[in-house]
C-alpha positions as CSV (number, residue, x, y, z in Angstrom):
1,M,32.6,16.4,-12.3
2,E,33.3,13.9,-15.4
3,Q,32.5,10.8,-12.6
4,I,29.4,12.5,-11.4
5,L,28.5,13.1,-15.1
6,D,29.6,9.3,-16.1
7,Q,27.6,7.8,-12.8
8,L,24.5,9.8,-13.8
9,P,22.7,7.3,-16.0
10,I,23.4,4.6,-13.7
11,V,22.0,6.5,-10.6
12,I,18.8,7.4,-12.7
13,K,18.2,3.8,-14.2
14,S,18.2,2.6,-10.3
15,L,16.0,5.0,-8.9
16,N,13.7,4.3,-11.3
17,I,13.5,0.8,-10.8
18,G,13.0,1.3,-7.2
19,F,10.2,4.0,-7.9
20,L,8.5,1.3,-10.4
21,Q,9.0,-1.2,-7.4
22,T,7.6,1.1,-5.2
23,L,4.4,1.5,-7.4
24,R,4.2,-2.0,-7.6
25,L,4.0,-2.4,-3.4
26,F,1.5,0.6,-3.5
27,F,-0.9,-1.3,-5.7
28,V,-0.5,-4.7,-4.5
29,T,-1.2,-3.0,-0.7
30,L,-4.2,-1.2,-2.2
31,I,-6.2,-4.2,-3.9
32,G,-5.4,-6.1,-0.3
33,A,-6.7,-3.1,1.8
34,F,-9.4,-1.5,0.0
35,P,-11.9,-4.4,0.5
36,L,-10.7,-5.6,4.2
37,G,-11.2,-1.7,5.1
38,L,-14.6,-2.2,3.7
39,I,-15.5,-5.4,5.3
40,I,-14.4,-3.7,8.8
41,A,-16.4,-0.7,8.0
42,F,-19.6,-2.1,7.1
43,G,-19.3,-5.0,9.8
44,S,-18.6,-2.1,12.4
45,M,-21.9,-0.2,11.2
46,S,-23.6,-3.6,10.9
47,R,-26.8,-4.1,13.3
48,F,-25.8,-8.1,13.8
49,K,-24.1,-7.3,17.4
50,P,-21.6,-10.2,17.2
51,L,-20.0,-8.8,13.9
52,S,-20.1,-5.0,15.3
53,Y,-18.1,-5.9,18.4
54,L,-15.7,-8.2,16.5
55,T,-15.1,-5.7,13.9
56,K,-14.5,-3.1,17.0
57,I,-12.3,-4.9,19.0
58,I,-10.4,-5.6,15.8
59,V,-10.2,-1.9,15.4
């Protein structure tokens, strides 16, 4: 039991580092995916047929 309590701060620190890295990755992905999603969404609703067809092929 004592070994577990000795290692607990190291484990919590590692989990904290991993959580923060996951948050960074999420926000970087969000910054790239949100504009791309808007472009594809508006392109598929476009009256300009070549753009509409292109976005429907991509999706």
